[in-house]
N, C-alpha and C positions, 0 to 999 in steps of 0.2 A: 605302903612303899614310901620311903623317904627319898626325896630328890635333892640334888645339889642346886638346880636352877629350875624355876617355874616361870614360864613366859606367858603373859596374858595378852590377848588381842581382842578388841571389841568385835572385829569381823574376822571370819576365816580369811586368811591371806595376809592380815596385818603382820603377824609374826614372821611369815616368810619374807615379806618385803623389808621389814625393819631390822630384824636381828637374827635371821636364820643362819647367816654365816658364823656368827658368834656361837650359836647353839651347836652347829656342826663341829666347830673347833673344840668345844667343850666335850662333846660326845667322843671325838677322836682321842681326847685325853683320858677317857674312861669315866667321865662324870655322868650322872643320871639326870636326864633333862625331861621335862614335861611341858605341855601346852594346854592352856585353858582359853577357849573361845567364849566370850561373853554372850554373843548372839549368833544366830545362824546366817546373818547377812541377808535376811529375807526381803529387805527393801531394795536390794541391789537391782539396777535396771536390767542387767543380763542374768540369765540363769534363774534357778529357784533355790529354795532352802534345801531341797533334796539333792540337787546337783552340787551345791556348796558342801554339803555333808560328805558326799563321795569324793570331791576334790580334796577336802581337808584330810580325809583318811589316806588318800594316795600320797599326799605331801608328807604326812607324818611317817608313813612307811618308808618313803624314800629317805627321809632324814634320819630315821632310826631312833626317834624319841621313845621314851619308856611308856608314856601315857599321853592321850589327848582326849579331853572331855569338853562338853559344851554346856554352859549354864542356862541357855535358852532364855536370856533376857530379851526384852523387846527391842529389836533393831530400830534406832532412831528415837525411841521414846523411853528407854530405861533412864532411871534417875539415880543419883548418888544419895540413896535413902536407906533406911534401916533394912528393908527387905533385901535389897541388892547387896548391901554390905555383908549381911549374914551369909549369903550364898558364897561370896568371895572369901569370907573368913573361914567358912567350912572347907573350901578347897585348900586354902593355905594350911590350915590345921591338919588336913588329911595328908598332905604331901610334905609338909615341914621343910621347905627349901631354905637354904641360907641366903640365896639371891632370888629376888623377884624382878622380872623385866616386864614393862608395860608400855602402853601407848605414849606418844609425845604429849607433853603438857599443854601444847597449843598447836593447832594444825588446821588445815583447810577444811577437813570434815569435822563438824562439831562433836560427833560421837567420840573422837579421839581424845580431845582434852577432857571431856566429861568422864571417860573411862579411866584416864590417868588419875584423876582425883579420886574416883571410886576405889581403885586398887590401892592407891597410896593410903587412903583413909582406912580401908579394911586391913591393910598390913599392920598398921599401928594398933587398931582395935583388937586384932587377933591375939595380941599379947596380954589382954586384960582378962584375968581368970573369972571375973564376975559376969562376963558375957558367955552365955551358954549356947553351944551348938551341938548337934547330934549327927553321927554318921553310923549307919547300919545299927540303929537303936542303941548306940553307946555314946555317952557324953565325951566330947573331945577335950583334950588338954589344951590349955592356952599355949600359943607359940607365936613368936614374932621373928620374921626374917631379919637378918643382919643388915641387908641393903635392899633398897628399891631403886632401880635404874630405869630411866625412860629412853627408849630408842627413838631415833630421829625418823620422821616420816616425810610428808610432802613439803612443808615449810622448812627452810634452812634455819635451824637454831644452832647457835654456837655450842659444840659439845663440851662436856666436862672432861671426857676422855675418849680415846679412839682405840678400837680393837682391830688388829691385823687379821683379815679373813681371806687373804690371797689364796691360801691353799685349798679353800673350800668354796670359792666364789662361783665356780661353774656349777657345783652341786646346788648352791643357793638358787641360781637361775633355773635349774631343773625343777626345784621345789615350787618356785613361783609359777612356772609354766604348767604345773599340775592343775592349776585353775584355768582350764581351757575355755570356760565361758567368760572369763574376765579379761585375760591378757592376750595380746598379740592375735586378736580375733581376725579371721579372714574377712576381706571386704564384702564377699558375697553372703555373709551371714545374714539370716533373717531377723536377727535382733539388732536394735539400734547401737550405733557406735557411741562409746562413752569416753570420758576423760582418760580412763586407764586402759581401754581396749586396743589402742593403736600401737604399732611398733615403736613409735616415738616415745611413748611412756616408758617402756623398758629401757630405751636409750638413756633416759634421765636417771633411772635407777643405777645403771652402769656408770654413768657420768658422776653421780654423787659418790659412789664407792671409790672411783678413781680420784676424785677431788680429796676425799678424806684420807685415802691412802697416801696421796702426795704430801699431806701435812705431816706424816710420820715416816716418810721415806719407804713406803711399800706400795704394791700394785693396787690392792683393794682393801677397803676398811669400812667399818661401821662405827657410828658415833652414838654416844649415850650422854644423858644429862643426869646428874645426881644432886639432890639437895643436901645430902649428908657428906661432910668432908671426908675425903679418902686420905689415909695415912700409910706411910711405909716405915719399916724398921731400920733400913739402912739404904745407902746408895747402891748396894748390890742389885737392887731392883732395876737399875738403869744401866748396869754393866753386863755386857753379853757373856763374857767369860771371866767371872770374878775368880781371883786366886787367893 
């Protein structure tokens, strides 16, 4: 299966929080979209790896993505090394996306920045034909995505560009809330409260989307960072109804 967009998240729910509005918009346009979770989020204070698996599956179904797989790297302890890079390369070559989305390059959770470097490195190496990877006992052809974009997460980083997700923002919130062990947890829960489990955390997600939307004159938006310069062919890209 060849995808248009492949979104990587180091933990299940990273993609939902960071870029699911953009993915939903792309799916509505008829694009094929997939998600790769690097870990099962097994070190999370709330829930278990098994519950995170179930929640990720529900979110993927709600969003309508074409595939969702988990590479089962070690939460908290994975490294940007050859073994991890080869697993990410295998996924990129398997789905051959033109666009890769991945974690923020710098963030509150140290896994996020490390994951960003891992995916960006692997996306480049994936285009080198002398690196051999196998899938279903067949050697994979080299392939390099055209773009790697980093979605914003907890820290506010100035985005390189902003995507209007107003039409799909409520569905984005529904996808986030599929992670019932993680978000908007009831106060009488037997599990400890965490940084992300209070209703106030979701309010910051909504506030960020409104702030980014305000910058481009829409209700809700998501921001992305790119190290590769983006280009346009004409100013028609900025004109709503070119003639």
